[in-house]
C-alpha positions as CSV (number, residue, x, y, z in Angstrom):
1,E,16.3,-19.3,0.2
2,L,14.0,-17.3,-2.1
3,D,14.7,-13.8,-3.5
4,L,11.6,-11.9,-2.4
5,K,12.3,-9.1,-4.9
6,S,11.2,-11.4,-7.8
7,Y,9.0,-14.4,-8.1
8,L,10.7,-17.4,-9.7
9,L,7.9,-19.8,-10.6
10,W,10.3,-22.7,-11.4
11,K,11.7,-22.5,-7.8
12,T,8.2,-22.6,-6.2
13,D,6.1,-24.6,-8.6
14,V,3.1,-22.5,-7.3
15,P,1.9,-19.6,-9.3
16,P,1.2,-16.3,-7.5
17,A,-2.5,-15.8,-6.6
18,V,-2.3,-12.1,-7.8
19,A,-0.3,-10.2,-10.3
20,F,0.0,-6.4,-10.5
21,E,1.2,-4.9,-13.8
22,I,2.3,-1.3,-14.1
23,V,1.9,-0.3,-17.8
24,S,5.1,1.1,-19.2
25,P,5.0,3.9,-21.9
26,G,5.7,2.2,-25.3
27,N,5.0,-1.3,-23.9
28,E,1.3,-1.0,-23.5
29,Y,0.4,-3.9,-25.8
30,K,3.0,-6.3,-24.2
31,D,2.0,-5.2,-20.7
32,V,-1.7,-5.4,-21.1
33,V,-2.3,-8.2,-23.8
34,G,0.9,-10.2,-23.9
35,N,1.4,-10.5,-20.1
36,R,-2.3,-11.2,-19.7
37,E,-1.9,-14.3,-21.9
38,V,1.2,-15.5,-20.0
39,Y,-0.4,-15.0,-16.6
40,A,-3.5,-16.9,-17.7
41,R,-1.4,-19.8,-18.9
42,L,0.4,-19.8,-15.5
43,G,-2.9,-19.9,-13.7
44,I,-2.6,-16.6,-11.8
45,G,-6.1,-16.1,-10.5
46,E,-6.3,-12.3,-10.3
47,Y,-4.6,-9.8,-12.6
48,Y,-4.6,-6.1,-12.1
49,W,-3.0,-3.6,-14.4
50,F,-2.5,0.1,-13.9
51,N,-1.6,2.7,-16.5
52,P,-0.1,5.7,-14.6
53,A,-0.4,7.9,-17.7
54,S,-4.2,7.6,-17.8
55,S,-4.8,6.6,-14.2
56,E,-6.7,3.6,-15.4
57,L,-6.9,0.5,-13.1
58,V,-8.3,-2.7,-14.6
59,A,-9.1,-5.9,-12.5
60,L,-9.4,-9.3,-14.1
61,C,-10.3,-12.7,-12.7
62,L,-9.2,-16.0,-14.3
63,D,-12.2,-18.0,-15.3
64,A,-11.3,-21.6,-14.4
65,G,-13.7,-23.0,-17.0
66,T,-12.3,-21.1,-20.0
67,G,-8.8,-20.3,-18.8
68,E,-9.3,-16.7,-19.8
69,Y,-9.6,-13.5,-17.8
70,R,-12.9,-11.8,-17.4
71,P,-13.2,-8.2,-16.2
72,L,-14.3,-7.5,-12.7
73,D,-16.8,-4.7,-11.9
74,P,-15.7,-2.0,-9.4
75,D,-17.8,-1.2,-6.4
76,V,-19.5,2.2,-6.0
77,L,-16.1,3.7,-4.8
78,G,-14.3,2.4,-7.9
79,R,-12.6,-0.4,-6.0
80,Y,-12.3,-4.1,-6.7
81,W,-12.6,-6.9,-4.2
82,S,-9.7,-9.3,-4.2
83,P,-10.6,-12.6,-2.6
84,A,-6.9,-13.7,-2.8
85,L,-5.8,-10.6,-0.8
86,G,-8.9,-10.2,1.4
87,L,-8.7,-6.5,0.5
88,H,-10.1,-4.0,-1.9
89,V,-7.8,-2.7,-4.6
90,G,-8.3,0.8,-5.9
91,L,-6.5,4.1,-6.5
92,E,-5.4,6.7,-4.0
93,N,-3.8,9.9,-5.2
94,G,-3.0,8.3,-8.6
95,R,-1.4,5.2,-7.2
96,I,-2.5,1.6,-6.6
97,A,-3.9,1.3,-3.0
98,L,-5.3,-1.4,-0.8
99,Y,-8.2,-1.0,1.5
100,R,-9.3,-3.1,4.5
101,E,-13.0,-2.7,5.6
102,G,-13.1,0.6,3.6
103,R,-10.0,2.0,5.2
104,Y,-6.8,2.8,3.3
105,V,-3.9,0.4,4.1
106,P,-0.7,2.5,3.8
107,P,2.5,1.0,2.4
108,T,5.3,0.3,4.9
109,E,7.3,3.4,3.9
110,E,4.2,5.6,4.5
111,L,3.7,4.0,7.9
112,R,7.4,4.5,8.8
113,K,7.2,8.2,7.9
114,E,4.0,8.6,10.0
115,A,5.6,6.9,13.0
116,E,8.6,9.3,12.7
117,L,6.3,12.3,12.7
118,H,4.5,11.0,15.8
119,Y,7.8,10.4,17.5
120,E,9.0,13.9,16.6
121,E,5.8,15.4,17.9
122,A,6.1,13.4,21.2
123,E,9.7,14.5,21.5
124,R,8.7,18.1,21.1
125,R,6.0,17.7,23.8
126,R,8.5,16.1,26.1
127,Q,11.0,18.9,25.6
128,D,8.3,21.5,26.2
129,A,7.2,19.7,29.4
130,E,10.8,19.5,30.6
131,R,11.3,23.3,30.0
132,M,8.0,24.0,31.8
133,V,9.2,21.9,34.8
134,L,12.6,23.7,34.9
135,D,10.8,27.1,34.7
136,L,8.4,26.2,37.5
137,E,11.3,24.9,39.7
138,R,13.1,28.2,39.1
139,R,10.0,30.2,40.0
140,L,9.5,28.1,43.1
141,K,13.0,28.8,44.2
142,E,12.6,32.5,43.6
143,L,9.4,32.5,45.7
144,Q,11.0,30.6,48.5
145,G,13.9,33.0,48.4
146,D,11.5,36.0,48.7
147,R,9.9,34.4,51.8
148,E,13.2,34.1,53.7
């Protein structure tokens, strides 16, 4: 069974199709240049690195002929097409983001929070409707009592 928190190449014998690197302060050279060389040797087809300090996102594609990465050009929205993911990669509020057909694909945690908000709103509406029914029943009984 694989540990999905890390990718152990020697257990899979298949390099990942895409690598995302978050540049660490003080490790810029290692993260951007050193890891780039390692990923190229491993045959990782797409390499994205993001520097949170400068909000810079760079996309590179491995050239099969030279074995070296070449930079990809962003589209008019500043996003990069990832054939391996079938998605665009860009930035959203200073964070790496994925887009499908131009629409933002939220991370699982964001989807969970959104679902919770929808649930809470639906619960509030249900409670409001329940209170309204009880109030109408009370008023109906009062009206029926007045008729007698």
